[in-house]
Steps between C-alpha positions, in 0.01 A plus 500: 500500500637839404374797693346774296578857596223664688345804336452807713186455705450148366554146622774254423427234237692193397503305175636155418788536259396371159128493591215653294503876474228691678234661278568849389327736741392730216341235272195659332165317505327404177319784328139515619387691193576210266330251732189720519465514122553126440136393567372769265724373224344156531150649505561736208380266219174423681446866586550600136245243383249603768552864413429434134194285572349700786626855525436599140142357478405650836644834391300488178187409696544798727574731205190397304286548811598868496413557131190534289548174314202351317445342159522845339853548631602144412387540139663842473176690447558723802817603682581354839444747783612502861219469756698457821276352767191563290458129422520413868248771587262363237556147624440583866186694408355192328261315732552176308871504583429497873242224458750290307774574755272391786399186313867423427600535865210285620554232237877489562446475877258208456742323265795548737313374808358198312836414343682517833231293674501226235878499460575486872236232565639279224856561622404368841320209332818409312676446833227260615466266200724224370748527215273387214204735576750779566663449161161488324390823666828668416478400133137612474581836662804560280290412195248768596783746560660430162175534304485825296245751624307503172475121494397477865236771457353323197486169685318659794251662264428158348452346845246768595337530159120542537424255219773236502691554826506211750487731804141614438390141440658376822355790702163485323512866391367446150613770258624741765755745357787566740634789297170693482491627858772727630584310818464153348737602221753635749461178700566288192813701416611476863482120483723497193748746652524294820536179298803630311652689796477271803785263386760772560371557854468128566852410388661797676320447831557124483874557463487732802312244710754229415773730629332527843661258751275198554566515875309828521190355334520180708522703821192702401309180420600342832367809677160427348496778238264447207615530139347847475670609825834361379467699179388822672738496797803308371527480123359840400742702720797295382393530136428873519778605256378246243137602550594865448671414171211293359244757617672796334561307179138383494383860545713614207384216276131527586490880487606496134285210379413548135475179299247320719264799517532579131446143380237381747281813505540599136709810562353619829150360524162645406520882497845478659371351825809280541768751406828510691774759457705302249202434274378858550839635388494270196155623399598865541825461308406265216120488478446876545844598357564724802857389548586777744216403737598133475857595586379706796315196633818297456699756698240492780525121514879524505490742794262274692717194442814693597328600823422133568864410430621767742269360767649156430854632541402680818361179645818315415712769660280487810567125524875561495555387141792662320390681183 
């Protein structure tokens, strides 16, 4: 051991002759700026694609909603003029818009509640049946999920057809038309929406249930808890993040339903009694050639869905999830 001279005010150190050299006291750490930009470089291709597919169309939608843009402007017969918020003022002054908005909210709420109820109930059922029935139910649900909306809507119309449909014959309803009345037509569309939407909820919730430790469920059963009490007091709190995800996604999907309403009610029902916002915007834009009003309705829907997304993110942040 060779003594090392002591620096003024310091302490004596010793080093084995020929041993490894001590690290340089002034070694600089790795640049944090380069490390901070590395994730963005990986995300850049996806961000460019999303920007091209989302930002530009949304920008055009917002621009058209501020213009006077009808068939006359499209054909070049009249010049395009700037209206500002005039289209929104005209839209909000229309009583039919508020009726359609209320109907959309009520219909979407009914679809979301029904989809969650059916999906969660079948998810619990999957944990109680044997392998073969579970596989059959999974395949049937995934088949419904994979069916195109136009095809599924047409099949449901055939099932409930007043002349040849088997449902009326089984129920003894004769030639009852399900699409004639407002509420019966909404109910028929709701059945189709739930049929093609519940598989996502069922599969997602089932995966969450399988991740719950079996000891927790066995302890609740030994304490005498019923299946409903186990779901309400044990499973639902543990599956809250998953339930939040499927609820918000169901709200977004059901709020902008178009195909089922358009196909099953013939474009919105008799005298527009089954209109929802998506179909209402389509009629304004393409049937009435009022493209600016249709764009304004689209912007209103976008704002509503963004508000729902922000609520979703707020709930996740409240649960301690990193965003």
